[in-house]
N, C-alpha and C positions, 0 to 999 in steps of 0.2 A: 366282386364287390364293387359297388358304385363309387364314383369319385368322392361324393359327399361322405359316404360311410367310411372311406379309407382315410379321411383327414385326421381323426384321432390317432389312428395307427401310425400315420406319417409323423405326427407330432412326437409320439414316443420314440420312434426311430431317430428323428433328428436330434432330440435331446440326448439320447444314448450315444449316438455317434459323436456329437459335439464333446461329450465328456471325455472321450478317449482320443480326440484329434482326428477323427475320420469324417469324410465328406459324404453326406447322404444324398446330395443332388444326383438325380438320375437313378435312384434306387428302384429296383424292380421287385414287386411282391411275388413270392413263390407260393406262399400259403398264408392266408389270413383267416385263422380260426381262433380257438382258445389260445393256442400257441401260434405265434407269427414267425414266418421265415422270410427274410428279405435278402436280395442280392445287390451288392455294390459292384456293378460291372467294371468300372474303371479301376477299382482296387482289388478285384477278384476276392472279395470278402463276403461271407455269409453271416448275416446277423440273425440270431435267434432270440425272440422276445417271449419269455414264458409267462404263464398266468400269475396273477397276484398270489402271494403266499408260497411261492416256489423258490424263494431265495436260497434256502438251505440246499435244495436239490440242484440248483444251478451252480452253487459253490462246490458241491460234491463233484459235479460233472467236470468242472475246471480242474479240481485236484486229480481226478482220474486221468484226464487228458495229459496233464503234466507228468504223471507217473508213467503212463504208457510211453510217452516220448523219451523219458529217461531210460526205460527198459528196452528201447528200440523196437517196440511192438508196433507194427503198421496200423495206424488209426488216423481218424481225422485230427488235424492239428489246430491249436489255438493261434490266433493272431497275437503278436507280441505286444499286448497292451495290458494294463491293470484291469482285471475283470474277475467276477461279473460286476456290472454297474446296475444301478436302479434308475428307472425313469417312470415317473408317475406310479411308483409302487410296484413296477414289474421288473424282474431281473432280466438282464440282457447279456448275452455272450457273443463273442466274435470268432469266426472260424475261417481258416483258409479254404477257399473254394476248391472243390475236387475237380480233376479233369473228367472228361466223359467216362461213365462207368455203367456197369450192369450188375444185376444180381449175381452173387457168387454161386458156385455149385455146392452140393452137400460136402464134397471133398474139401473145398475151400473152407467151409465152415468148420469141419473137423480139424483141419490143419491149424487154423488160427486159434481154435479153442484149446487144442493140445498145447500150443505155445503159451497161451494165457494161463492155463491151469498149472503149468510147470513152474510158474513164478511163485516166490515166497509172498505170502500175503503182505501187502504194503502197510507201513506204519502211518496210514492216513485214515481219517474218519470216513468210513463208508456206510456204516450201519449194517444190520443183518438182513438177509433176504426175506422178503415178505411175498410169497407166491400169490397172495390174494389181494394185493394192493388194488384199490378202486373197484373190487368186485361188488362190495356192498353198495357203493355209490352207483355203480352201473345198474344193479338190480332195482334200486330206488328210482332211477331215471327211466326204467323200462316200462313205460306206461301203456304199451300196446299189447303186452302178453297177458294171458288169462290169469286170474287170481290163483287158481289151483296150480298152474305151472310156476308162478312166482313163489308160492309157498313151498313147492317141492324143491326149487332151486335154492331157496334160503335154507332149507333143511340140509340139502347137500353141502352147502357152504359150511354150515355148522359142523357137520360130520367130518368134513375134510380138514377143518381147522384142528379138530381133536386128533385126527389121524396124523396130520403134519407134526404136531407136538410130540407124538409117540412113534414117529417113523424109525425104522431100523437103521443101524449104523451103516455108513457107506464110505465113499471116498473122503479123505480129509478135506475140511473146509478150505476154500480158496477165494480169491477175488473172482467173481463171476460176472459175465456180461448182463445176464438177466433177461435178454430178449434176442437170443442168438438164432436168427433164421436168415435165409439168403438175402432178404432185403436189407439187412443190417450188416452183412458181411459181403462187401461188394468187390468187384474186380475192375481195375483200371488197366491201362496199357503198362503201367509200372508194377502191377501185382495186386495182391489182395489186401484189403484193409477193413477195419471196423468202423462202423458209424453208430450214431444214436447211443451215447454212453450214459443216458439218464437213469437207466435201471441197474447200473453197476452197484454191487454190494458184496458183502462176504457171505458165503453160504456153500451148500453142497454143489460141487461141479455137475452132479447129475441133473440139476435144474437146467443148465445150458444144453445138456445132451437130450433131455426129454423133448424139447421143441422139435427136433428132427425125428425122433422116434414116434411122436404123435402124428407127425405129417406122414409117416410111413404106415403106422398101425391103425390110426383112427380115421384119417381123411384120405389116405391113398395118394396124396400129392407127391410122395416120394416112393419110387418103385422099390421092390425087394432087392434088386441088384444095386441100386443107388444106396440103399440103407446098409447093405453088406459092405460097400466101399467106405461109407462113413465110419462104420465100426472098425474096419481094418486100418484106416488112416489114423483115427483117434487112439485105437488100441483097447477099446472097451465097448461092450454092448450093454447099455443101461437097462434094456428090457429084461436082462437076466438077473438084475438086482431085485430083491424081495420088496424093496420100497418103491419100485417103479409104478405100480398101480395108483398109489396115492398121488405122486407127482403128476402122472399122466391125467388123472381125473381133475387135478387142480388146473392143469393147462387147458383141458377140455372146457372146464367151467369158465375160465377166462375167455375162451373163444366164443362161447355161447353168450355170455353177458356183454361182450363187445358188440355182437350182432344185435342183441336185444336193445341195447342203449341206442344204437344207430337207427333201429327200426322206429323209435319214438320220434325221430326227426326226419326220417326219409322212408317213404312208403315202399321204395324199391327193396329195402332190407327186410320187410316184414315176413315174407314167405321164407326167406333164408333163416331168419331168427327162429321162426316156429319149427322149421325143419330140424335145426340143430337141437332144439329142446326135445322134439320128438325122438331124435336119435338117442339122446342121453336117457330118456325115459323108457326106452325099449320098444318104441312104436314103429321103428323103421328098420328092423332087422339088425343083424350083427355088424360089427366093424369089418372092413373100412366103409365109411360113409363118404359121399361125394359133397363135401362142403365147398361152397363157392365164396369168392370174395377174399379180401385181405385177411390174413391169419386163419 
């Protein structure tokens, strides 16, 4: 981002930091997109500036972080200031900067999920899990895919919404992370911890487990041996549950629409988006498929 383009972003940052007594001088942008992430190097603070209209989500993320801290679950920690705050209509939160870290292993994911799912559902407002959050929005934004493919994906979305509502019984509802993959379960020198708490909700623990299962069964990003270890550490194989195909298809649809949305803004994503669609439509042979890119 050019210096001139970053000026509005710096204005929001300065306003938010001033509201909680932090100094934004010398702030370093880490990501300046719809959601902005800044680093205050002298104070070792990470500032997250969400999109307009996300105040409720930011407040929920703060509630979740405080609950995890009370339960001694290793996770990113809030800075001890009153938050979230709003600056120019955008909710802002403040986090302690992590030490150097890397993606966790599938065993790390299983261990932390088992710990999370063992907790009693907290008495805080989390909302119920929506596996299809932003799917419709992403499909609308996917302007580079063919009309027949978009119609097929919209029909799949509708079918899965109905199947989700009628899914078979499974594990008891718990607080779930919502996006539990190794990029959000990271390892530092001090151990493993959770990041990106914005998708926390109440729902079936199977949703957290399906992410790794799909990486094993759909994309092959997780080997059979790694998946066996994941199941052994967690103590359950979600693929044996009769509701697995519904949740797996929902996760696959999310992964396809993510790529399709990005393809509308970045030509480098177009072939991958089409490949993912072709896979779901049965044009590229049976699973596992070799999907590239994040998610």
